[in-house]
Every structure is written in structure tokens, then in C-alpha cells.
C-alpha positions in Angstrom: -31.2 -8.3 19.9 -28.2 -9.6 21.9 -27.1 -11.7 19.0 -26.9 -8.7 16.7 -25.0 -6.7 19.3 -22.4 -9.5 19.6 -22.2 -9.8 15.8 -21.5 -6.0 15.5 -18.9 -6.1 18.3 -17.1 -9.1 16.7 -17.1 -7.6 13.2 -15.7 -4.3 14.6 -12.9 -6.2 16.3 -11.9 -8.0 13.1 -11.6 -4.8 11.0 -8.4 -2.9 10.8 -7.6 0.7 9.7 -4.4 -0.5 8.2 -4.2 -1.8 4.6 -1.4 -2.8 2.3 -1.2 -0.2 -0.5 1.0 -0.2 -3.6 2.8 3.1 -3.9 2.3 4.3 -7.4 5.2 6.1 -9.1 4.6 9.7 -10.3 3.7 9.9 -13.9 5.7 12.6 -15.7 2.9 13.1 -18.3 0.5 14.1 -15.6 3.0 16.5 -14.2 3.5 18.2 -17.6 -0.3 18.6 -18.0 -0.5 20.3 -14.6 2.3 22.8 -15.3 1.7 24.5 -18.7 5.1 26.3 -18.5 6.9 23.0 -18.7 4.7 22.0 -21.7 5.9 25.1 -23.6 9.5 24.4 -22.7 9.2 20.8 -23.8 7.5 21.8 -27.1 10.2 24.3 -27.9 13.0 21.8 -27.2 11.8 19.2 -29.6 13.1 19.4 -33.1 10.7 19.5 -36.1 9.7 16.1 -37.3 10.3 14.4 -34.0 7.4 12.6 -32.4 6.4 13.3 -28.9 7.8 10.3 -27.2 6.6 9.3 -23.7 9.5 8.8 -21.3 9.9 5.3 -20.0 9.4 4.9 -16.2 12.5 4.6 -14.1 13.3 1.1 -13.0 12.1 0.4 -9.5 14.9 -0.2 -7.0 13.8 -3.1 -4.8 16.5 -2.4 -2.1 15.2 1.2 -1.6 11.6 0.1 -1.3 12.3 -2.7 1.1 14.1 -0.9 3.9 14.7 -2.6 7.3 11.8 -2.8 9.8 9.2 -2.1 7.1 5.9 -4.1 7.1 5.2 -5.0 3.5 3.4 -7.5 1.3 5.5 -8.9 -1.5 4.8 -11.3 -4.4 7.4 -14.0 -5.0 6.8 -16.6 -7.6 3.1 -16.0 -7.7 2.7 -16.3 -4.0 2.0 -13.3 -1.6 3.9 -12.9 1.6 3.2 -10.4 4.4 6.7 -9.8 6.0 8.7 -7.5 8.1 12.0 -6.7 6.5 15.0 -7.6 8.6 18.1 -6.8 6.4 19.7 -7.2 3.1 22.5 -9.8 2.7 24.2 -9.0 -0.7 21.3 -9.5 -3.2 19.1 -11.5 -0.8 16.3 -10.1 1.3 16.1 -11.6 4.8 12.7 -11.1 6.4 10.2 -12.8 8.8 6.5 -13.3 8.5 4.4 -10.7 10.3 3.2 -12.9 13.2 6.1 -15.4 13.2 9.3 -13.6 14.3 11.2 -16.9 14.7 10.7 -18.0 11.1 13.3 -16.6 8.6 12.5 -16.1 4.9 15.2 -15.4 2.2 14.4 -14.1 -1.2 16.7 -13.0 -4.0 15.9 -9.5 -5.3 15.2 -10.9 -8.8 12.4 -13.1 -7.4 10.5 -10.2 -5.9 7.9 -8.5 -8.1 9.0 -4.9 -7.7 5.7 -3.5 -9.1 3.6 -5.2 -6.5 5.4 -4.3 -3.3 2.7 -3.0 -1.0 3.4 -1.1 2.2 1.2 -1.2 5.3 -0.4 2.2 5.7 -3.2 3.8 7.7 -6.4 4.1 5.6 -8.4 7.2 6.6 -11.6 6.2 4.7 -11.7 2.8 6.5 -11.2 4.6 9.8 -14.1 6.9 9.0 -16.4 4.0 8.2 -15.5 2.2 11.4 -16.1 5.4 13.4 -19.5 6.0 11.8 -20.5 2.3 12.3 -19.4 2.5 16.0 -21.5 5.7 16.6 -24.5 4.1 14.8 -24.1 1.0 17.0 -23.9 3.2 20.2 -27.0 5.1 19.0 -29.0 1.9 18.4 -27.9 0.6 21.8 -29.1 3.7 23.6 -32.3 3.7 21.6 -33.0 0.0 22.5 -32.3 0.7 26.2 -34.8 3.6 26.2 -37.5 1.5 24.5 
């Protein structure tokens, strides 16, 4: 029983409520479906014979997404880096790895895959799972003490 208790404690220590999540841009087609007044206005503005063309997504500005002191995961040349952004020097990103503040990394903005920039955020579902698991572990511990 003691082995299982140690295993549960170690596994709970290794789990984090923070995950790296890619922020998805808002899709204008979804917005139009949610607001029927906008659909009528768009339908009235299109000339007869024109096809309903989907708007192209706006280009992602890498400099805006990677502000100083942000904890992000970026993909550069097929390799993933978890970094904390320090600053921008012209078109180059200066950052350091998460657990190595002395090491300096430099990437040109064209090398960074803008669609796969993931910010470190709090994940409520994972926190709920950890809480339930902790309560279950406490319950099993009390039950085993009473037996």
C-alpha cells in the first residue's frame, strides 16, 4: 500500500496545471452565422452573379504575439523551443530557454512558424482532474487508516 501512496504522490508532483496552447484566430464565417443581421447586410451588399467568397485570414504578426516576458513554445526549423521572450532586436527575437536564463537564443522572425506559437496558460480541466484525484487519494488514505 505504501508503494501506491508514493506512486500517487510522485505522479501528482509531476503534473502541472499549465499547458502550452495555440491561440486560434477568430473565424469571420462563424461570427456571421452567429449574428443573422450581419448575414442579411452581407447578402444585400453582394452584387448579383458574385460568388460568396470567404475572406482570407489576416496575416499573423509575430512581433505582436511574442511580447517581452511571455512564456511561449515556438517552432523554428522543425524544432520546438520553450522560451521566455526577452526583446526584439530589429527583426530578430532574443529569448532564453525556460530553465536556462544564462543561455541566449536568437531567431529571425521569418524562421518562426507563426501559426504554431503556443502561449503558456492555466488549464482549468487539468486543475479539476488533479483536484479530484487528490481528494480521491485523501479518501483512500483515510479509508485505509480506518481499516
